[in-house]
matplotlib code that plots the C-alpha trace (Angstrom):
import matplotlib.pyplot as plt

x = [-1.0, -3.3, -3.4, -6.9, -7.2, -9.9, -12.3, -14.8, -16.4, -18.8, -21.6, -20.3, -18.6, -16.2, -17.1, -14.8, -15.3, -12.7, -11.8, -13.3, -16.6, -16.8, -17.9, -15.7, -17.2, -14.6, -16.1, -14.8, -13.7, -14.4, -13.3, -9.8, -7.2, -4.1, -1.1, 0.9, -1.1, 0.6, 4.2, 6.6, 10.3, 10.4, 9.1, 7.3, 6.8, 5.5, 5.2, 2.2, -0.7, -3.2, -2.5, -1.7, 1.7, 1.6, 3.6, 4.3, 7.8, 9.9, 12.0, 9.2, 6.2, 7.8, 10.9, 12.0, 11.7, 13.7, 16.4, 16.8, 16.9, 19.8, 21.4, 21.4, 20.3, 18.6, 16.6, 19.4, 21.8, 19.4, 20.3, 24.0, 23.2, 20.8, 23.2, 25.9, 23.4, 22.8, 19.8, 19.2, 17.0, 15.4, 13.4, 9.6, 7.9, 4.3, 3.0, -0.4, -2.5, -6.1, -5.0, -1.8, 1.1, 3.7, 7.1, 10.3, 13.7, 17.0, 18.6, 21.2, 19.6, 19.0, 15.7, 15.1, 14.9, 11.8, 13.4, 11.0, 8.4, 7.7, 6.4, 8.5, 6.3, 3.5, 5.9, 7.5, 9.7, 7.2, 9.1, 11.2, 11.3, 14.0, 15.2, 17.9, 21.1, 21.4, 18.0, 19.2, 22.4, 20.3, 18.1, 20.7, 23.9, 25.8, 25.1, 26.4, 25.2, 22.8, 21.2, 20.8, 19.1, 16.6, 15.9, 15.4, 13.0, 11.1, 10.8, 9.4, 6.9, 5.7, 5.5, 3.5, 1.1, 0.5, 0.0, -2.7, -4.5, -4.4, -6.0, -8.7, -7.5, -8.9, -11.1, -12.7, -14.0, -16.9, -16.8, -20.0, -20.9, -22.8, -25.9, -25.5, -24.4, -21.9, -18.8, -16.3, -15.4, -12.6, -11.7, -8.8, -6.8, -4.8, -3.7, -4.8, -5.2, -6.1, -2.5, -1.2, -3.8, -3.2, -6.9, -6.2, -4.4, -7.8, -9.3, -8.5, -7.2, -9.4, -11.1, -12.5, -13.9, -17.7, -18.2, -19.1, -22.5, -24.3, -25.1, -24.5, -28.1, -27.4, -24.2, -26.1, -28.8, -26.2, -24.1, -26.6, -25.1, -21.5, -22.4, -24.1, -21.0, -18.9, -15.4, -12.4, -10.1, -6.9, -4.1, -0.7, 2.4, 3.0, -0.6, -0.4, 2.8, 1.0, -2.0, 0.2, 2.0, -1.3, -2.6, 0.7, 0.3, -3.2, -2.1, 0.8, -1.6, -4.0, -1.2, 0.0, -3.6, -3.9, -0.6, -1.6, -4.9, -3.1, -0.7, -3.5, -5.3, -2.2]
y = [-6.6, -3.6, -1.6, -1.1, 2.0, 2.1, 5.0, 3.6, 6.0, 5.6, 5.9, 4.0, 0.7, -0.4, -3.5, -5.8, -8.9, -11.7, -14.2, -16.8, -15.1, -13.7, -10.2, -8.4, -5.6, -3.2, -1.1, 1.8, 0.6, 3.4, 1.2, 0.3, 0.1, 2.4, 0.4, 1.8, -0.4, -3.4, -4.5, -2.1, -1.8, 2.0, 4.4, 7.1, 10.5, 13.9, 17.3, 19.2, 21.1, 19.7, 15.9, 13.3, 11.7, 8.2, 6.9, 8.3, 10.0, 8.9, 12.1, 14.6, 16.1, 18.8, 19.6, 21.7, 18.7, 16.5, 19.1, 19.5, 15.7, 15.3, 18.6, 20.4, 23.9, 23.3, 20.6, 20.4, 19.1, 16.3, 13.6, 13.6, 13.7, 10.7, 8.8, 9.3, 8.1, 4.8, 5.5, 5.2, 8.1, 9.7, 12.9, 13.0, 15.8, 16.7, 18.2, 19.9, 20.8, 19.7, 16.2, 15.6, 13.6, 12.0, 11.5, 10.0, 11.2, 9.3, 8.0, 10.5, 13.5, 16.6, 16.4, 20.0, 18.9, 18.3, 15.8, 13.8, 16.6, 18.0, 21.4, 22.7, 25.8, 23.7, 21.2, 21.3, 19.1, 17.3, 14.6, 11.5, 7.8, 5.9, 2.5, 1.5, 0.3, -2.5, -3.9, -3.9, -5.7, -8.2, -8.8, -8.6, -9.6, -6.4, -2.7, -2.5, -0.9, -3.7, -3.5, 0.2, -0.2, -2.7, -0.2, 2.6, 0.4, -0.4, 3.2, 4.0, 1.2, 2.1, 5.8, 5.0, 2.7, 5.3, 8.0, 5.9, 5.2, 8.8, 9.9, 7.3, 4.7, 1.8, -0.9, -4.3, -6.7, -9.1, -11.8, -12.8, -15.5, -14.4, -15.8, -13.1, -15.6, -14.2, -16.3, -14.5, -11.1, -9.5, -6.0, -3.8, -3.4, -0.2, 1.3, 3.1, 0.2, -3.5, -4.4, -2.1, -3.2, -6.9, -7.4, -8.9, -11.9, -13.2, -14.0, -14.7, -12.2, -9.2, -9.2, -5.7, -3.0, -2.9, 0.6, 2.3, 1.5, 1.8, -1.9, -5.3, -5.2, -1.9, -3.4, -6.5, -4.3, -2.1, -5.0, -7.6, -8.0, -8.2, -10.7, -12.9, -13.5, -16.7, -15.5, -17.1, -18.5, -16.6, -18.7, -19.3, -18.4, -22.0, -22.4, -19.3, -20.6, -23.9, -22.1, -19.8, -22.8, -24.5, -21.4, -21.1, -24.7, -24.1, -21.0, -23.0, -25.8, -23.2, -21.6, -25.0, -25.9, -22.5, -23.1, -26.6, -25.2, -22.5, -25.1, -27.4, -24.5, -23.7]
z = [-13.8, -13.5, -10.3, -8.9, -6.8, -4.1, -3.8, -1.3, 1.2, 4.1, 1.6, -1.5, -2.0, -4.8, -6.7, -8.8, -10.8, -10.7, -13.4, -11.1, -11.5, -7.9, -7.0, -4.5, -2.5, -0.9, 1.8, 4.0, 7.5, 10.0, 13.0, 11.6, 14.4, 14.1, 12.8, 15.7, 18.0, 16.3, 16.5, 14.7, 14.4, 15.0, 17.5, 15.5, 17.2, 16.0, 17.8, 16.3, 17.9, 15.3, 15.6, 18.2, 18.0, 16.4, 19.4, 22.8, 23.0, 26.1, 25.7, 26.2, 24.5, 22.4, 20.4, 23.4, 25.7, 23.4, 22.9, 26.6, 27.1, 24.6, 25.8, 22.4, 21.4, 18.0, 16.2, 13.6, 16.3, 17.5, 14.9, 15.8, 19.5, 19.2, 17.1, 19.8, 22.4, 20.6, 18.3, 14.6, 13.7, 10.6, 10.2, 9.6, 7.8, 7.2, 4.0, 4.5, 1.5, 2.2, 3.4, 5.4, 4.0, 6.3, 4.8, 6.4, 5.3, 5.1, 8.3, 9.5, 7.9, 10.0, 11.9, 10.8, 7.1, 5.0, 2.6, 0.4, 0.1, -3.4, -2.1, 0.8, 1.3, 2.9, 4.6, 8.0, 10.2, 12.4, 14.3, 13.8, 13.7, 15.7, 16.9, 19.3, 17.7, 20.1, 18.9, 15.3, 16.2, 18.1, 15.0, 12.2, 13.9, 13.2, 12.3, 8.7, 5.5, 4.7, 8.2, 7.8, 4.4, 6.0, 8.8, 6.2, 4.3, 7.5, 8.4, 5.0, 5.1, 8.6, 7.7, 4.6, 6.4, 9.1, 6.4, 4.8, 8.1, 9.2, 5.8, 6.0, 3.5, 5.6, 4.1, 4.4, 1.7, 1.1, -1.5, -3.3, -5.8, -8.9, -7.2, -4.5, -1.9, 0.6, 0.8, 3.0, 4.5, 6.4, 7.7, 8.8, 5.6, 5.1, 1.7, -1.4, -3.8, -3.8, -4.1, -1.4, 1.1, 0.4, -0.1, -3.5, -1.8, -0.7, -4.0, -7.7, -10.2, -10.9, -14.4, -14.2, -12.0, -11.9, -10.4, -7.1, -5.6, -2.3, -2.1, -3.8, -5.1, -7.0, -8.4, -9.7, -11.3, -13.0, -14.3, -15.4, -18.8, -17.5, -14.7, -17.2, -19.4, -19.2, -18.3, -20.0, -17.3, -16.9, -18.6, -17.2, -19.3, -20.2, -21.3, -23.4, -25.1, -25.9, -27.3, -29.4, -30.9, -31.7, -33.4, -35.3, -36.4, -37.6, -39.6, -41.3, -42.3, -43.8, -45.7, -47.1, -48.2, -50.0, -51.8, -52.9, -54.3, -56.3, -57.8, -58.8, -60.5, -62.5]

ax = plt.figure().add_subplot(projection="3d")
ax.plot(x, y, z, "-o")
ax.set_aspect("equal")
plt.show()
């Protein structure tokens, strides 16, 4: 399945055509709520002068405050101190080069590390994500390697979602019939593609991208020929196998007919 990236801005929408013959308008959502306002496994904190922390930190408002809280003298000692205090913790780094990229490292790594960043020159340790061990034991029954893998995956998903939100990858969609009639719409999706946002779960499989336009009217005007075609319905695997067998049978019959004609001519 193709991956359809979203490039909608406040001025232009992305348009897609589905196999069902519907037009999907994907628009920029400037009022999208921060994913940290929703229920999350982790507490996600950063300490930078440029940006607000995703979540409020109960240990203080700076690295210095947190070090004093856990009675350590360096950021590098914090992971072990928090582990001893009953927390599962992973470092968060920010990479700044035009946009800002948030990345979470592995559980147990030093909070002074910038793991996961391709260019360490523009990266710096910005904070951490953590969860109480007792909460994980309550949810998973015990704190073993499988539970830690699930926590790590949750950290990565939550960090990625916040990264997309903070960089403006927030969208909504409207579904239109080919007649121009609006069928449905929804907002508050976060991610860089139809698949990552989950927008594609709301309609049939995408046939093609129609382009970027300021309005549905412009999209119709620019794609009159495309929107006038009758789309072949997307076949399931079993339907394709049956079709292939039928085609194979036709070819075999044609070959037999040709052979008989050649024999008669001889």
